[in-house]
C-alpha positions as CSV (number, residue, x, y, z in Angstrom):
1,X,23.2,-3.2,14.8
2,X,20.0,-3.8,12.8
3,X,19.2,-2.6,9.3
4,X,16.6,-0.1,10.7
5,X,16.4,1.2,14.2
6,X,12.5,0.9,14.5
7,X,12.0,-2.7,13.4
8,X,13.9,-5.9,13.7
9,X,15.7,-7.5,10.8
10,X,13.6,-10.7,11.3
11,X,10.3,-8.7,10.8
12,X,11.7,-7.0,7.7
13,X,12.8,-10.3,6.1
14,X,9.5,-12.0,6.9
15,X,7.6,-9.3,5.2
16,X,9.8,-9.2,2.1
17,X,9.8,-13.0,1.7
18,X,6.0,-13.1,1.9
19,X,5.6,-10.4,-0.8
20,X,8.2,-12.2,-3.0
21,X,6.3,-15.4,-2.8
22,X,3.1,-13.6,-3.7
23,X,4.9,-11.9,-6.7
24,X,6.2,-15.3,-8.0
25,X,2.7,-16.9,-7.7
26,X,1.2,-13.9,-9.4
27,X,3.5,-14.5,-12.3
28,X,3.0,-18.2,-12.4
29,X,-0.8,-17.7,-12.3
30,X,-0.8,-15.1,-15.1
31,X,1.0,-17.6,-17.4
32,X,-1.1,-20.5,-16.4
33,X,-4.5,-18.8,-16.6
34,X,-3.7,-16.5,-19.5
35,X,-6.3,-18.2,-21.7
36,X,-8.9,-18.1,-19.0
37,X,-8.7,-14.3,-18.7
38,X,-10.6,-12.3,-21.4
39,X,-8.1,-10.3,-23.4
40,X,-9.1,-7.5,-25.6
41,X,-7.9,-8.6,-29.1
42,X,-8.4,-5.1,-30.5
43,X,-6.2,-3.5,-27.9
44,X,-3.7,-6.3,-28.4
45,X,-3.3,-5.6,-32.1
46,X,-3.0,-1.8,-31.7
47,X,-0.4,-2.3,-28.8
48,X,1.7,-4.5,-31.2
49,X,1.5,-2.0,-33.9
50,X,1.7,1.2,-31.8
51,X,4.5,-0.1,-29.4
52,X,6.4,-1.9,-32.1
53,X,6.1,-5.2,-30.4
54,X,6.1,-8.8,-31.8
55,X,3.3,-11.1,-30.7
56,X,5.7,-12.8,-28.3
57,X,6.9,-9.5,-27.0
58,X,3.3,-8.4,-26.3
59,X,2.5,-11.7,-24.7
60,X,5.3,-11.1,-22.2
61,X,4.1,-7.6,-21.4
62,X,0.5,-8.7,-21.1
63,X,1.4,-11.5,-18.7
64,X,3.5,-9.0,-16.7
65,X,0.6,-6.6,-16.6
66,X,-1.8,-9.1,-15.3
67,X,0.7,-10.4,-12.6
68,X,1.5,-6.7,-11.5
69,X,-2.3,-6.1,-11.1
70,X,-2.5,-9.0,-8.7
71,X,0.8,-8.0,-6.9
72,X,-0.3,-4.4,-6.3
73,X,-3.3,-5.7,-4.4
74,X,-0.9,-7.1,-1.9
75,X,1.6,-4.2,-1.6
76,X,-0.7,-2.5,0.9
77,X,-0.6,-5.7,2.9
78,X,3.2,-5.4,2.9
79,X,3.2,-2.0,4.5
80,X,0.5,-3.2,7.0
81,X,2.8,-6.0,8.1
82,X,5.9,-3.7,8.3
83,X,4.0,-1.1,10.4
84,X,2.3,-3.7,12.5
85,X,5.7,-5.1,13.5
86,X,6.7,-1.8,15.2
87,X,6.6,-1.3,18.9
88,X,3.1,-0.5,20.2
89,X,1.3,-1.4,17.0
90,X,-0.6,-4.4,15.8
91,X,-1.4,-5.7,12.4
92,X,-5.1,-6.8,12.4
93,X,-4.8,-8.9,9.2
94,X,-7.7,-9.3,6.7
95,X,-11.3,-9.2,7.7
96,X,-11.2,-6.8,10.6
97,X,-12.7,-3.4,11.1
98,X,-9.4,-1.7,10.6
99,X,-6.0,-2.8,9.3
100,X,-3.8,-1.4,12.0
101,X,-4.2,-0.5,15.7
102,X,-2.3,1.0,18.6
103,X,-3.7,0.8,22.0
104,X,-0.6,2.6,23.3
105,X,-1.2,5.7,21.0
106,X,-5.0,5.3,20.7
107,X,-4.8,5.1,16.8
108,X,-6.5,2.9,14.2
109,X,-5.7,2.9,10.5
110,X,-6.9,1.7,7.2
111,X,-3.9,1.1,4.9
112,X,-4.3,1.5,1.1
113,X,-1.3,1.3,-1.2
114,X,-2.3,4.1,-3.6
115,X,-4.6,7.1,-3.4
116,X,-6.7,5.7,-6.2
117,X,-7.1,2.2,-4.6
118,X,-10.6,3.2,-3.5
119,X,-12.9,4.8,-6.0
120,X,-14.4,8.3,-5.2
121,X,-17.7,6.9,-4.2
122,X,-16.3,4.3,-1.9
123,X,-14.3,6.9,0.1
124,X,-17.5,8.0,1.9
125,X,-18.2,4.4,3.0
126,X,-14.5,4.3,4.3
127,X,-15.1,7.6,6.3
128,X,-18.4,6.4,7.9
129,X,-16.6,3.0,8.8
130,X,-13.8,4.9,10.5
131,X,-16.1,7.3,12.0
132,X,-18.2,4.5,13.6
133,X,-15.1,2.9,14.9
134,X,-14.0,5.8,16.9
135,X,-17.3,7.5,17.7
136,X,-19.7,4.6,18.6
137,X,-20.1,4.3,22.3
138,X,-19.8,0.5,22.2
139,X,-16.7,0.4,20.0
140,X,-13.4,-0.8,21.6
141,X,-11.7,2.0,19.6
142,X,-14.0,4.8,21.2
143,X,-12.1,8.2,21.1
144,X,-9.2,6.8,19.2
145,X,-7.9,8.7,16.2
146,X,-8.6,7.1,12.8
147,X,-6.4,7.4,9.8
148,X,-7.0,6.7,6.1
149,X,-3.5,6.0,4.9
150,X,-2.5,6.3,1.3
151,X,1.0,5.1,1.1
152,X,1.5,6.5,-2.5
153,X,-0.3,9.9,-2.4
154,X,-1.7,11.8,-5.3
155,X,1.0,14.4,-5.1
156,X,4.4,14.4,-3.5
157,X,3.6,16.7,-0.8
158,X,3.2,15.4,2.8
159,X,-0.2,15.9,4.6
160,X,-2.0,15.0,7.7
161,X,-5.5,16.5,7.6
162,X,-9.1,16.0,8.2
163,X,-10.7,13.4,6.0
164,X,-13.9,14.9,4.3
165,X,-14.6,12.9,1.2
166,X,-17.6,13.7,-1.0
167,X,-20.7,11.7,-0.1
168,X,-22.7,11.5,-3.2
169,X,-25.8,9.9,-1.7
170,X,-26.2,13.0,0.6
171,X,-25.0,15.5,-2.0
172,X,-22.3,17.0,0.3
173,X,-18.9,16.2,2.0
174,X,-18.7,14.0,5.0
175,X,-18.6,16.3,8.1
176,X,-15.2,17.2,9.4
177,X,-14.3,15.1,12.6
178,X,-11.0,15.8,14.4
179,X,-10.7,12.1,15.0
180,X,-11.1,11.0,11.3
181,X,-8.0,12.0,9.2
182,X,-6.2,11.2,6.0
183,X,-2.5,11.0,5.8
184,X,0.2,10.2,3.2
185,X,2.5,7.1,3.7
186,X,5.7,8.9,4.6
187,X,3.9,10.9,7.3
188,X,2.3,7.9,8.7
189,X,5.5,6.0,8.9
190,X,7.0,9.0,10.8
191,X,3.8,8.9,13.1
192,X,4.4,5.3,13.8
193,X,8.2,5.2,14.2
194,X,8.9,8.8,15.2
195,X,11.5,8.9,12.4
196,X,10.9,11.4,9.6
197,X,12.8,9.3,7.1
198,X,11.5,5.9,8.1
199,X,9.8,5.2,4.7
200,X,12.7,6.4,2.7
201,X,15.1,4.3,4.8
202,X,12.9,1.2,4.4
203,X,13.0,1.7,0.7
204,X,16.7,2.2,0.5
205,X,17.4,-1.2,2.3
206,X,14.9,-3.3,0.3
207,X,17.2,-4.0,-2.6
208,X,19.8,-5.5,-0.2
209,X,17.1,-7.5,1.7
210,X,15.7,-8.8,-1.6
211,X,19.1,-9.9,-2.8
212,X,19.7,-11.6,0.6
213,X,16.6,-13.7,0.6
214,X,16.3,-14.4,-3.2
215,X,18.3,-15.4,-6.3
216,X,18.4,-11.9,-7.6
217,X,21.9,-10.6,-8.2
218,X,21.7,-6.8,-8.1
219,X,19.0,-4.1,-8.3
220,X,20.0,-0.6,-9.7
221,X,19.8,1.4,-6.4
222,X,20.4,4.8,-8.0
223,X,17.6,4.5,-10.5
224,X,15.2,3.0,-7.8
225,X,15.9,6.1,-5.6
226,X,14.8,8.3,-8.5
227,X,11.5,6.5,-8.5
228,X,11.1,7.1,-4.8
229,X,11.9,10.9,-5.1
230,X,9.2,11.3,-7.9
231,X,6.6,9.9,-5.4
232,X,7.7,11.8,-2.3
233,X,9.4,15.1,-2.0
């Protein structure tokens, strides 16, 4: 029996290996290109004093911060890969109108890792892009339901609601459209897999998969679950 009932072990391992490669490259690049990146020297000196760090200690945290910023840009793609490996779903990769599609269920989705990945002003642009995809008569996704997915929501409460962001250029909210919606990550995983606990179960098996495919000996599962519970009820 596989690790999860809604995706093959091979697909999970492939997605995990890909993101680990990205993480290692991000760390290497942060160290190699540190001098090329403009660092705020005033912030650095106050961080050392305020956080009681030595220069070397600060350097480690700063390189980690730069690497983390790069890595977080790819976490959304990790979820896109996982979800696109589920039966009836397709990962459209980069450069397409949408990230994820399902001809079977007549759904398209734009996947973002965190609720603040897109700034407020850009949310209206996303709305109109999704609206065009499902409303334009010539679109191959005509009459599909489009979702803006925030894997990590602003609050821990689940939601699946109309997507009506503020359109600053027009001075009003985007019009409500039953085919254009926003949804949190846990709810979207349930929509794709039919399993209410799909995202939680994926998270729970990740330490074992990471240990299986890397040289990491052990990850503190109990403390990691506490992190998950903070993000999701």
